[in-house]
Each structure stands twice: as structure tokens, then as C-alpha cells.
C-alpha positions as a printed NumPy array, in Angstrom:
array([[ 94.676, 106.927, 135.886],
       [ 98.394, 106.201, 135.589],
       [ 99.942, 104.733, 132.469],
       [103.511, 103.781, 131.709],
       [105.126, 103.782, 128.272],
       [108.297, 102.591, 126.59 ],
       [109.664, 101.576, 123.217],
       [112.074,  98.937, 121.964],
       [111.836,  99.066, 118.198],
       [113.97 ,  97.396, 115.565],
       [113.285,  95.892, 112.148],
       [115.843,  93.105, 111.823],
       [117.283,  91.645, 108.637],
       [119.031,  88.325, 109.122],
       [120.697,  88.724, 105.692],
       [122.308,  92.163, 105.91 ],
       [126.011,  92.653, 106.715],
       [125.115,  95.818, 108.656],
       [125.76 ,  95.049, 112.316],
       [123.61 ,  96.381, 115.15 ],
       [125.579,  97.854, 118.047],
       [124.967, 100.063, 121.043],
       [125.992, 102.975, 118.832],
       [123.219, 101.982, 116.395],
       [120.659, 102.821, 119.072],
       [122.439, 106.013, 120.078],
       [122.476, 107.155, 116.447],
       [118.7  , 106.974, 116.2  ],
       [117.12 , 107.166, 119.645],
       [118.101, 105.898, 123.063],
       [116.196, 108.194, 125.369],
       [115.08 , 107.999, 128.959],
       [112.421, 109.6  , 131.114],
       [111.204, 113.095, 130.356],
       [113.419, 113.507, 127.269],
       [111.069, 111.021, 125.559],
       [108.148, 113.393, 126.075],
       [110.177, 116.408, 124.922],
       [111.37 , 114.623, 121.775],
       [108.114, 113.078, 120.596],
       [105.396, 115.504, 121.687],
       [103.443, 116.706, 118.61 ],
       [105.348, 114.331, 116.307],
       [103.812, 111.854, 113.875],
       [105.07 , 108.836, 115.777],
       [103.335, 106.156, 117.866],
       [104.782, 107.622, 121.038],
       [103.641, 111.059, 119.872],
       [100.169, 109.528, 119.68 ],
       [100.515, 108.073, 123.183],
       [101.386, 111.534, 124.516],
       [ 98.528, 113.159, 122.64 ],
       [ 96.077, 110.532, 123.872],
       [ 97.165, 110.704, 127.499],
       [ 96.772, 114.469, 127.508],
       [ 93.367, 114.287, 125.808],
       [ 92.101, 111.696, 128.314],
       [ 93.76 , 113.438, 131.249],
       [ 95.864, 110.576, 132.576],
       [ 99.455, 110.558, 133.743],
       [101.896, 108.98 , 131.271],
       [105.166, 107.852, 132.817],
       [107.997, 107.425, 130.263],
       [110.665, 104.783, 130.822],
       [113.021, 104.106, 127.896],
       [112.814, 104.659, 124.137],
       [115.345, 102.544, 122.225],
       [115.229, 102.377, 118.438],
       [117.88 , 101.626, 115.835],
       [117.757, 101.848, 112.062],
       [117.017,  98.473, 110.422],
       [120.072,  96.234, 110.469],
       [121.206,  92.833, 111.735],
       [120.19 ,  91.091, 114.981],
       [120.792,  92.982, 118.218],
       [123.546,  91.345, 120.321],
       [122.143,  89.333, 123.229],
       [123.767,  91.367, 126.   ],
       [122.671,  94.661, 124.443],
       [119.115,  93.417, 123.99 ],
       [118.93 ,  92.281, 127.589],
       [120.395,  95.557, 128.791],
       [117.74 ,  97.594, 126.972],
       [114.981,  95.258, 128.115],
       [116.195,  95.594, 131.698],
       [115.925,  99.379, 131.372],
       [112.309,  99.003, 130.285],
       [111.506,  96.56 , 133.085],
       [113.25 ,  98.695, 135.705],
       [111.289, 101.738, 134.546],
       [107.963,  99.902, 134.727],
       [108.859,  98.467, 138.129],
       [109.714, 101.934, 139.461],
       [106.44 , 103.381, 138.106],
       [104.17 , 100.857, 139.813],
       [101.367, 100.789, 140.66 ],
       [100.066, 101.599, 137.169],
       [ 96.679, 101.127, 135.528],
       [ 97.992, 100.252, 132.082],
       [100.971,  99.933, 129.743],
       [101.531, 101.43 , 126.271],
       [104.416,  99.986, 124.267],
       [105.84 , 100.94 , 120.884],
       [107.339,  97.84 , 119.268],
       [108.149,  97.004, 115.672],
       [106.938,  93.442, 115.408],
       [109.9  ,  92.039, 113.486],
       [112.774,  92.374, 115.924],
       [115.361,  89.61 , 116.209],
       [118.098,  89.443, 118.831],
       [120.94 ,  86.96 , 119.043],
       [119.375,  83.756, 120.339],
       [115.858,  85.276, 120.332],
       [113.938,  84.866, 117.065],
       [110.809,  86.596, 118.389],
       [112.229,  89.514, 120.345],
       [108.894,  91.363, 120.428],
       [107.163,  88.349, 121.952],
       [110.016,  88.026, 124.415],
       [109.603,  91.685, 125.46 ],
       [105.847,  91.319, 125.91 ],
       [106.324,  88.122, 127.919],
       [108.896,  89.776, 130.193],
       [106.624,  92.74 , 130.861],
       [103.68 ,  90.417, 131.499],
       [105.739,  88.402, 133.983],
       [106.594,  91.631, 135.797],
       [103.146,  93.21 , 136.046],
       [100.968,  90.102, 136.186],
       [ 97.793,  89.236, 134.288],
       [ 95.553,  92.086, 135.456],
       [ 97.431,  95.148, 134.185],
       [ 96.287,  95.813, 130.595],
       [ 99.034,  96.093, 127.994],
       [ 98.5  ,  97.641, 124.554],
       [101.265,  97.655, 121.929],
       [101.526,  99.517, 118.632],
       [103.175,  97.611, 115.757],
       [104.564,  98.344, 112.305],
       [102.577,  97.135, 109.288],
       [105.619,  94.969, 108.462],
       [105.344,  92.752, 111.518],
       [105.92 ,  89.017, 111.776],
       [103.236,  88.444, 114.384],
       [103.665,  85.424, 116.634],
       [101.225,  83.592, 118.875],
       [103.399,  84.573, 121.835],
       [102.838,  88.252, 121.031],
       [ 99.074,  87.735, 120.857],
       [ 99.034,  85.662, 124.05 ],
       [101.   ,  88.141, 126.161],
       [ 99.505,  91.472, 125.038],
       [ 95.913,  92.444, 125.699],
       [ 95.717,  94.401, 122.447],
       [ 98.022,  94.78 , 119.447],
       [ 97.272,  97.565, 116.988],
       [ 99.116,  97.707, 113.658],
       [ 99.439, 100.619, 111.277],
       [ 96.961, 100.785, 108.42 ],
       [ 98.925, 102.864, 105.932],
       [101.998, 102.294, 103.808],
       [103.752, 104.678, 103.654],
       [103.076, 104.699, 107.368],
       [101.641, 108.172, 107.784],
       [ 99.205, 107.087, 110.526],
       [101.731, 106.461, 113.287],
       [100.43 , 109.095, 115.702],
       [ 96.852, 108.146, 114.833],
       [ 97.472, 104.506, 115.741],
       [ 99.245, 105.568, 118.929],
       [ 96.21 , 107.642, 119.85 ],
       [ 93.993, 104.628, 119.114],
       [ 96.08 , 102.599, 121.559],
       [ 95.403, 105.118, 124.323],
       [ 91.686, 105.17 , 123.498],
       [ 91.481, 101.385, 123.792],
       [ 93.508, 101.359, 127.024],
       [ 91.153, 103.907, 128.575],
       [ 88.155, 101.77 , 127.578],
       [ 89.725,  98.764, 129.292],
       [ 90.51 , 100.655, 132.493],
       [ 87.405, 102.81 , 132.813],
       [ 84.629, 101.126, 130.8  ],
       [ 85.202,  97.443, 131.469],
       [ 86.205,  96.49 , 127.936],
       [ 87.459,  92.882, 127.967],
       [ 89.639,  92.463, 124.875],
       [ 89.947,  89.046, 123.244],
       [ 92.483,  88.789, 120.413],
       [ 92.816,  86.192, 117.651],
       [ 95.574,  85.616, 115.1  ],
       [ 95.445,  84.148, 111.604],
       [ 98.899,  83.466, 110.177],
       [ 98.634,  83.538, 106.379],
       [100.862,  81.092, 104.458],
       [102.215,  83.943, 102.36 ],
       [104.946,  86.528, 101.97 ],
       [103.547,  89.85 , 100.749],
       [105.114,  91.31 ,  97.606],
       [105.498,  94.882,  96.41 ],
       [101.775,  95.599,  96.023],
       [101.183,  96.94 ,  99.505],
       [100.874, 100.704,  99.032],
       [ 97.601, 101.394, 100.815],
       [ 96.567, 104.391,  98.679],
       [ 96.31 , 102.217,  95.548],
       [ 94.589,  98.983,  94.561],
       [ 94.887,  96.165,  95.333],
       [ 96.119,  97.067,  98.829],
       [ 93.444,  99.722,  99.287],
       [ 90.874,  96.944,  98.798],
       [ 92.425,  94.902, 101.607],
       [ 92.264,  97.913, 103.939],
       [ 88.63 ,  98.427, 102.954],
       [ 87.913,  94.812, 103.94 ],
       [ 89.674,  95.424, 107.252],
       [ 87.583,  98.518, 107.917],
       [ 84.402,  96.58 , 107.092],
       [ 85.291,  94.077, 109.809],
       [ 86.254,  96.806, 112.285],
       [ 82.766,  98.318, 111.833],
       [ 81.017,  95.099, 112.91 ],
       [ 79.307,  94.866, 116.333],
       [ 81.631,  93.581, 119.031],
       [ 84.859,  94.308, 117.117],
       [ 87.32 ,  96.611, 118.863],
       [ 90.008,  96.778, 116.179],
       [ 91.825,  94.709, 113.578],
       [ 95.121,  94.793, 111.722],
       [ 96.842,  93.38 , 108.664],
       [100.559,  92.612, 108.922],
       [102.139,  92.328, 105.487],
       [105.234,  90.779, 107.15 ],
       [108.91 ,  91.65 , 107.097],
       [110.298,  89.24 , 104.533],
       [114.025,  89.633, 105.222],
       [114.073,  87.668, 108.47 ],
       [114.797,  83.946, 108.43 ],
       [112.77 ,  83.124, 111.539],
       [109.895,  80.706, 112.216],
       [107.165,  83.367, 112.446],
       [108.059,  85.214, 109.246],
       [104.948,  85.704, 107.129],
       [101.811,  87.788, 106.699],
       [ 98.965,  87.708, 109.206],
       [ 95.69 ,  89.202, 110.377],
       [ 94.861,  89.868, 114.026],
       [ 91.491,  90.986, 115.347],
       [ 90.359,  92.164, 118.79 ],
       [ 86.773,  91.844, 120.034],
       [ 84.999,  92.611, 123.301],
       [ 84.94 ,  89.341, 125.252],
       [ 84.264,  87.088, 122.258],
       [ 87.312,  85.122, 121.165],
       [ 85.305,  83.017, 118.745],
       [ 84.108,  86.122, 116.9  ],
       [ 87.645,  87.492, 116.762],
       [ 88.949,  84.235, 115.31 ],
       [ 86.133,  84.066, 112.755],
       [ 86.882,  87.541, 111.43 ],
       [ 90.665,  86.98 , 111.443],
       [ 90.225,  83.738, 109.508],
       [ 87.759,  85.354, 107.094],
       [ 90.088,  88.229, 106.2  ],
       [ 93.131,  85.954, 106.104],
       [ 91.376,  83.671, 103.62 ],
       [ 90.281,  86.673, 101.511],
       [ 93.893,  87.861, 101.328],
       [ 95.328,  84.433, 100.515],
       [ 92.777,  83.832,  97.77 ],
       [ 94.247,  86.903,  96.026],
       [ 97.869,  85.949,  96.737],
       [ 99.18 ,  86.393,  93.187],
       [ 97.878,  89.955,  93.131],
       [100.112,  91.097,  95.986],
       [103.205,  90.446,  93.853],
       [104.575,  92.374,  90.89 ],
       [107.787,  92.063,  88.849],
       [110.663,  94.42 ,  89.642],
       [112.7  ,  95.273,  86.53 ],
       [116.086,  96.982,  86.677],
       [116.487, 100.751,  86.507],
       [117.914, 100.362,  83.002],
       [114.809,  98.513,  81.81 ],
       [112.433, 101.027,  83.368],
       [114.386, 103.991,  82.046],
       [113.54 , 103.006,  78.467],
       [109.839, 103.011,  79.29 ],
       [110.106, 106.264,  81.221],
       [111.828, 108.013,  78.319],
       [109.156, 106.827,  75.901],
       [106.266, 108.018,  78.105],
       [107.976, 111.262,  79.204],
       [105.879, 111.703,  82.334],
       [108.364, 113.799,  84.266],
       [109.568, 113.991,  86.928],
       [110.044, 110.238,  87.06 ],
       [111.072, 108.413,  90.23 ],
       [112.926, 105.095,  90.342],
       [112.588, 103.407,  93.743],
       [115.156, 100.705,  94.538],
       [113.156,  98.253,  96.651],
       [116.087,  95.962,  97.437],
       [118.653,  98.524,  98.598],
       [116.11 , 100.182, 100.863],
       [117.968, 101.228, 104.009],
       [114.565, 101.214, 105.722],
       [114.647,  97.434, 105.336],
       [118.197,  96.966, 106.612],
       [120.181,  97.271, 103.378],
       [123.566,  99.016, 103.427],
       [122.382, 101.758, 101.053],
       [125.449, 101.789,  98.815],
       [124.402,  99.628,  95.861],
       [125.545, 101.145,  92.593],
       [123.256,  99.761,  89.885],
       [120.952, 102.79 ,  89.776],
       [123.761, 105.354,  89.835],
       [125.673, 103.503,  87.133],
       [122.561, 103.484,  84.941],
       [122.112, 107.239,  85.353],
       [125.767, 107.936,  84.552],
       [125.936, 105.543,  81.575],
       [122.739, 107.046,  80.125],
       [124.271, 110.537,  80.435],
       [121.102, 111.82 ,  82.084],
       [120.701, 115.503,  82.835],
       [118.694, 116.911,  85.748],
       [119.043, 113.6  ,  87.568],
       [119.703, 112.782,  91.216],
       [120.216, 109.748,  93.464],
       [119.013, 109.868,  97.096],
       [121.016, 108.68 ,  98.991],
       [124.244, 106.675,  98.768],
       [125.811, 105.743, 102.087],
       [129.559, 106.272, 101.662],
       [131.408, 107.904, 104.565],
       [134.746, 107.592, 102.76 ],
       [133.489, 109.615,  99.798],
       [131.864, 112.158, 102.124],
       [135.154, 112.718, 103.945],
       [136.942, 113.29 , 100.625],
       [134.357, 115.886,  99.641],
       [134.466, 117.694, 102.955],
       [138.262, 117.799, 102.854],
       [138.246, 119.196,  99.32 ],
       [135.596, 121.824, 100.065],
       [132.637, 123.29 ,  98.227],
       [133.389, 124.041,  94.579],
       [136.29 , 121.598,  94.346],
       [136.537, 118.827,  91.757],
       [137.096, 115.387,  93.284],
       [137.741, 111.96 ,  91.843],
       [135.761, 109.363,  93.747],
       [134.788, 105.726,  93.707],
       [131.21 , 105.972,  94.909],
       [129.314, 103.184,  96.677],
       [129.802,  99.435,  96.566],
       [131.957,  99.296,  99.679],
       [129.817,  97.298, 102.128],
       [129.576,  94.03 , 100.171],
       [130.44 ,  92.699,  96.7  ],
       [126.704,  92.054,  96.298],
       [126.135,  95.823,  96.336],
       [127.861,  96.257,  92.977],
       [131.144,  97.741,  91.782],
       [131.959, 101.302,  92.899],
       [131.194, 103.982,  90.3  ],
       [134.162, 106.134,  89.313],
       [133.161, 109.779,  89.243],
       [134.923, 113.088,  88.604],
       [132.47 , 115.322,  90.378],
       [132.055, 118.862,  91.669],
       [131.332, 119.311,  95.362],
       [128.137, 121.378,  95.434],
       [127.521, 121.447,  99.187],
       [128.476, 119.762, 102.459],
       [126.702, 119.579, 105.805],
       [126.678, 117.963, 109.223],
       [123.488, 116.161, 108.193],
       [121.031, 117.692, 110.679],
       [117.522, 118.555, 109.494],
       [113.848, 118.447, 110.483],
       [111.241, 116.397, 108.597],
       [108.449, 118.476, 107.07 ],
       [106.545, 115.803, 105.116],
       [103.66 , 113.618, 106.327],
       [105.931, 110.959, 107.867],
       [107.755, 111.958, 111.046],
       [106.548, 115.543, 110.635],
       [108.283, 117.805, 113.144],
       [110.916, 115.258, 114.194],
       [114.62 , 116.119, 113.987],
       [117.129, 113.702, 112.466],
       [120.677, 113.535, 111.162],
       [122.187, 111.778, 108.161],
       [125.66 , 112.354, 109.601],
       [128.359, 114.21 , 107.648],
       [127.009, 114.547, 104.113],
       [127.853, 115.932, 100.7  ],
       [126.139, 116.868,  97.437],
       [128.179, 116.079,  94.333],
       [127.398, 116.586,  90.641],
       [128.884, 115.133,  87.475],
       [127.555, 116.177,  84.059],
       [123.997, 116.672,  85.3  ],
       [123.839, 113.682,  87.659],
       [123.562, 114.773,  91.292],
       [124.275, 112.414,  94.197],
       [123.674, 112.968,  97.895],
       [126.327, 111.116,  99.875],
       [125.534, 110.389, 103.524],
       [127.127, 108.703, 106.513],
       [124.018, 107.3  , 108.181],
       [121.425, 104.988, 106.694],
       [117.935, 106.368, 106.225],
       [115.524, 106.523, 103.324],
       [114.129, 109.797, 101.938],
       [110.695, 110.353, 103.509],
       [110.456, 113.899, 102.136],
       [112.681, 116.517, 100.491],
       [113.689, 118.332, 103.696],
       [117.177, 116.853, 103.965],
       [117.94 , 117.27 , 100.268],
       [117.117, 120.963, 100.457],
       [119.702, 121.465, 103.232],
       [122.297, 120.433, 100.624],
       [121.086, 122.815,  97.905],
       [119.175, 120.14 ,  96.012],
       [115.424, 120.297,  95.49 ],
       [114.408, 116.993,  93.878],
       [111.24 , 118.625,  92.581],
       [113.377, 120.469,  90.006],
       [114.87 , 117.221,  88.654],
       [113.579, 115.091,  85.743],
       [114.977, 111.767,  87.01 ],
       [115.015, 110.933,  90.723],
       [116.449, 107.713,  92.147],
       [115.619, 106.795,  95.744],
       [116.794, 103.965,  97.98 ],
       [113.335, 103.275,  99.364],
       [110.56 , 100.726,  98.942],
       [107.526, 102.941,  99.502],
       [107.956, 105.423, 102.353],
       [109.36 , 107.985,  99.909],
       [105.843, 108.211,  98.437],
       [104.593, 110.189, 101.428],
       [106.716, 113.18 , 100.409],
       [107.317, 112.508,  96.694],
       [104.245, 110.946,  95.104],
       [102.059, 114.096,  95.133],
       [104.352, 115.793,  92.617],
       [105.767, 112.794,  90.715],
       [104.883, 112.269,  87.063],
       [105.609, 108.55 ,  87.195],
       [107.026, 106.036,  89.685],
       [108.859, 102.804,  88.89 ],
       [109.717, 100.215,  91.55 ],
       [113.051,  98.719,  90.508],
       [115.492,  96.132,  91.733],
       [119.273,  96.351,  91.677],
       [121.913,  93.943,  92.939],
       [122.168,  94.056,  96.728],
       [122.535,  91.884,  99.807],
       [118.738,  91.526,  99.731],
       [118.679,  90.642,  96.034],
       [121.591,  88.305,  95.321],
       [122.475,  87.237,  91.788],
       [120.946,  83.82 ,  92.464],
       [117.56 ,  85.508,  92.818],
       [116.797,  83.751,  96.102],
       [117.725,  84.412,  99.715],
       [118.888,  81.319, 101.642],
       [115.952,  80.76 , 104.01 ],
       [116.529,  77.797, 106.334],
       [114.333,  78.315, 109.402],
       [110.848,  79.27 , 108.25 ],
       [108.043,  77.831, 110.37 ],
       [105.389,  77.335, 107.697],
       [105.01 ,  76.986, 103.949],
       [104.829,  80.415, 102.342],
       [103.666,  81.564,  98.933],
       [105.425,  82.303,  96.579],
       [108.322,  80.234,  97.964],
       [105.955,  77.28 ,  98.044],
       [103.489,  77.582,  95.191],
       [ 99.996,  76.881,  96.487]])
């Protein structure tokens, strides 16, 4: 058996000022051929799962292109087409193949292409024809379209958030592909688009989201069901298919697949208010945290989450820490290359006067004036050692650790959220020794932080994804969505 694999993965905000360029893909991953296997073997990634599965089943896996950028704005049309052409050329060169494994995000937007994932699947389908099975692995934050369901044989979404099951879902994709090729499995896939945007209650280890996953697993255990997925949606894209959904795959029984997708979709929508929770400011939550004294306490800024496309330099959380004169406090991370360069020029041990953050947009807040000591500097390279991306190397770009009166800040040049403490430790900061930890992350930080946290508060500070008006200017949505449209 011969399989071919590739990845074009991007979570696209249509509201962020952060542009996506060719360099954006180079900064994260733009790999070709065998370097894909070398990079992702034994990693907790979907492609790592593809590699593991192909080796376990004993089939040849031919890598083509792996292109992924950190979440940001729409990919320019010519760049998108160039990357897609690389994928298509690689698949064409690999033929004949018995099956295709793709790693997509499920919420990619390119200039002029609202549903870039559907466009990719359609282009691959046009190339290989209707008989070559195609299985794609998606993020839990997908905006799943009917085009995606029509063009793929099987879509499999992640079932955890934080998404610690990436390799597991990739392995599941290979298992299903082998069943199609060798056992005669005839997948039929149905989609239920829920008229809803999911709120902050989507951490799968806790209720109510754990109850939704339990309902999903109940359906997956039914006779004739191959697999099923819940997509909580990516809510920062003003495109027609934005919204939550359920998709279910059965063995040659489309009616059964649709019945289960509709059943779970209705169950979710009936509980729509429960998926949403208020997000106070850091200042408001700090009062409660001080009163309860369950340290260490983590404040997670949902809206300036670089993992959702935000610039990562909002200043509300840092200003709160400084104004409150907190000790044993840290903020992870603030994206500010200008401040990093000042620190690196001054050197370790120097005192520097900085205006930190607030440089990407007025909506990100006013820069915070600091007179800080440079504790450490680095080139930003590290290796993840937490549950997410375990074993994978990354770089935050030139970075610096500064401290002012007990408030520590990690300044970085590249946008990424803290999945674990590995990077912080390269800059002589172990967050586990702090009392107050601020992170620019919605939930992925939990994979490496929650086991030792005393308390966690999800907060909201001013950012491009949380304007002062309280509402993003959606214009192009394709269906009514709760809570925008109360129903």
C-alpha cells in the first residue's frame, strides 16, 4: 500500500492586523519531502500520527509539502496558490497511490477564498479522481463547510482542548484509511451545522464540555459508526461557514450518519447558554484571587491569544500587575521586537527604560513604561517538553527576560502561546515558582500549566479581537448564530 501525505494549515483571523506572508510560513514550517518525516517523527502532531500509523501498518508514506503559519490574517492569493501547487505537484509525482492523508486546520481563509480548506480538498479530488480515498485531520476549531464534507472521504477532528490528542487523531486517520483500502469500508459522511458560536466553555477535561465529548463517544460506539467529531468553530473569521458543527462518518449508511449528526447537534444547541461564560478583566479577577489565595494563580487572556491570531502585545494584564505592585509575578509572553532589541543591546544585568507592548494597534492598549533589569536574553530556540507538541523544536525569535519590582516579563519576537514551561526555563524563569502568572492563551496553556496551578481565571483585555465596542463587525456570516442572534 502506498499513501501520500501533505499539510496546509492555517487558522485565519479576518480581524487581526497581523499579515500573513511567505515569511510567516517559513517562520513556522515550510518543509518538503523527507525533511517532513525527520521533523515530525515521534512528535505529538497529526503528521507525527500519520508517520506512526504508516509504520505500524507497514505501508509506504510519501511526503509532499508541509506548510503551516502561526494564526494571522488571510494568506495572499498568489502565495496560497503557490503552496497548493506544491501539494498538487507532489501528489501528482507520487501517483499511483492507494490513499491520501492530509493535515488541514479547517478554518483557513485566503484572499478571495473564504473556504480555503474546502478549496484544497476540491483541488486534490479533481487531481486524483473519485476512487482514491482521502482522509483529513482537522483542528477542533474548524468552520466545517459542506464542500469539505463533499470532497473528503473522511474528516476526523481533534477531541481534546487543549489539543493533546493530535498524534492520536493522526493515527486514527491512518487506521481508517487502511480499512478503506484493505477491508472495503465505504465511508459516508454527514454534516450538521449548528446555529451557534461556541464560547469559552470548551475545555474538554471539565464540564460542560466533557459531557459533550461523552455524548460524541456514545455515538461513536454505535453499530455502523466509523467516527464522529465536534467542531467548536473558529469565531474570528467573518466568512459564510463560520459556526459550530458536528460531522459523523458511518459505513455505507448516509442516513444513519445524518441522524446521529443531527441528534448531537440538537443536543449541543439545546444547551447553548452553557457553552458561554463571562470574561472579567484581570483587575476584577485579581481581587477574587487575592481573597481566595489559591496560589499559584493563572490569568489567561483569551482575547490576546496569539494562538487565535492576536498580535500578542496587549498591555492590560501587564499594567494590572504593575499597578498592583505584585511580587513573584510574570507575564508570558509579550511580543515586542523593539523592546527585545533594546534589552539585547544593553546586556544581561543592565537596567533599561522601555515602553512595553501596545505597538501593533491602538486597540492593544497603551505601552507600559518600565524601568527594568535585563535578567536573561536568548535566540529563542527550545524544545517542547509538555503534552502538546512534545519533542518538537520551536523558536520564539530573539527574546529577553526583564524584571521590575517583582514583575517578570518574557519579551519575544515571534507569536506563540505558552504550551508548557520549556521556553520560559531557557530564560531563567520557572513559572512554577511564581504566585501570579499571566498568559496570552485561551486554553492550550492548560496542558502544561493546569496540573500545578492553584486557580485559573479566564480574562479579557482590550485587543483587536475585543474592541471597546464589545462587538466585532461581522458582515458576511452565512447563517444566524447564537449568541449574536438570540434564539
